[in-house]
N, C-alpha and C positions, 0 to 999 in steps of 0.2 A: 662449411654447410654449402653444398652445391644447390643453390636455389633454382638454376636453370634445369639441372636433371630432375629435380623434384617436381618443378612446374610442369615438365613435358612428359612426365611418366605416363598419365593416362591417354594422352593423345597418341603417343607411339604405340601403346599397347592396343588401344581401340583400333588402330589401323589394321591390326592383324588378327582380329577377332571376327566372329560370325555375328552379323547384324540381323536383327528381327526386320521384317518387311514393315515399311512405314505405317501402313493402315492397321496392322496388327498391333504395332507399337502404340499407335494413337488410341486404339481400343483398350489396351491394357492400361495406359496413363489415365484414360477417362475412368475405368472401373476402380482403379486405386483412389483417384481423387474423390469419387462418389461414396467409396466406402468410409473415408475419414471425414473429420469435421475441424481438426485443429492444425494450426500451422505456426511456425516462427517465422515472422516477417522482419526482414533487415531492411532499414532505411538508413540513408546517411548523406551528410553534406559537409564539405571541408574536413575538419577533424573529428566531428561528432558522428557516432555511429549509434544505431539503436536497434535492438532485436526484442520483438515484442511477440508474445504468444497470444494468438486470436483465434476465434472461431471463423470459419469460412464454409461457403457453399460454392459448389462448382456448377456453373451454368453456362451453356451454349459455348463452351470453349474458354469461358473466362472464370477467374477465382474472384468471388464477391465477398468483401469483408464489411460489415457494418460495426461503427465504433462511435462512441460519444465524445471522443477526443483523445488527447494525448501528445507526447513529444513527436510522435511519427509524423503528424500533420505539419509540424514546422519544418521539419526536414523534407517532406513530400512538397512543401511549397516550392522550394529550390531544386530538388531533384526528383524526378520521376521514376529513375530507375531503381528496381527493388530486387531483392531476392528472397525467396522463401523456401522453407523446407518442411516435409511432412514424412514422418518416419513412424515405422513400427518399433516395438521393443527388440532388441538384439539379444539372441539366445545362443550365440556362439557361430563358428565358421559356417558358411553357407545359408544363414537365416537373415541376413541383411535384407531389409525392405524399406526403401524410401525414395522420395523425389527431391531433386534440388532444382529450383526454378528460378531462372532469370526472366525479367519481364518489365514491362512499362505500366505504371499506375495511373489511373484516371481518378480523381478525386472530385465528388460530387456532395453538395449540401441541399438541403430541402429548398434554399433560397435560389439555386441555380436554375436557369430557365430550362435546361435540357434534363433535369433531375428525374421528372416524371417519365419523360420518354425512354430514357436509358433503363429506368426500373422496369417499365412495361415491356420493353424489348427482351429483357432478362427474366420475364415472367413474375415479377414482384408487383404486388398492388402498391402504386405510389401513395395512395391517400393514407395508407397505414403509416408510412414513414414521415409524411409530411405534417402531421399533427402530434408527433411524439414531443415530449418535454422531460428531459432535455432532449434536442434534436439529435438524431442519429446521421452520421455522415457515411457515406459509401465510398469504398476504395474498390475499384474494378482493375483487375490485373490481367494484362494481356500478356500470355507467355511468349518469350521470343526463343528460349533455349531450356530444354528440360534434360536432366541427366537422371535416369532411373535405374536404380539398383535393386535387383529382385532375385534372391538365391534360386527361386524356382525356374527361372529362365534357362538355366544350366540343363534341367531335366528335359527341355524342349530342344535342347541342342544349341541354344544361343549363349553368347556372353552374359554373365550376370549384370553387366554394366552396358546399358544402352542410352544412346543419346539422340535428341531430336531437336533440330532447329527449324523454327517456323519461318515461312516466307514473309518478307516485309510488306 
């Protein structure tokens, strides 16, 4: 098995394809994220890896996930780097539609000093979450890199695979 070839396949192919302008791609990503509400969130530390299906909301360039708990929090305590994916059902060649996101998670609980300010900034009423029993924890993901596969991009003259790296 030639792992190097397989690993480099898309980087080499992407270098030769037509890229969508950054602002247009940002708009397309936002539309896709707002249209959907379920993701698979991958967290890991050491040899432990977890992939969890969760509901999310897209707010002000961030992916916001509320959860009452689970193993993902033990992993996030040690490693804030995450990956998530959102996809539509596949119906054959040219129909693939999905996002792969790499990012950094910020984890907040109702007892954190900046819980209310972060929720307010994102447009959530903090008092609603501070009084819940059991409490809900908030995972706010800031994307660092997104790969967007969308079969319809070809109709617009672009590669079906677009990637976007956010500035640090």
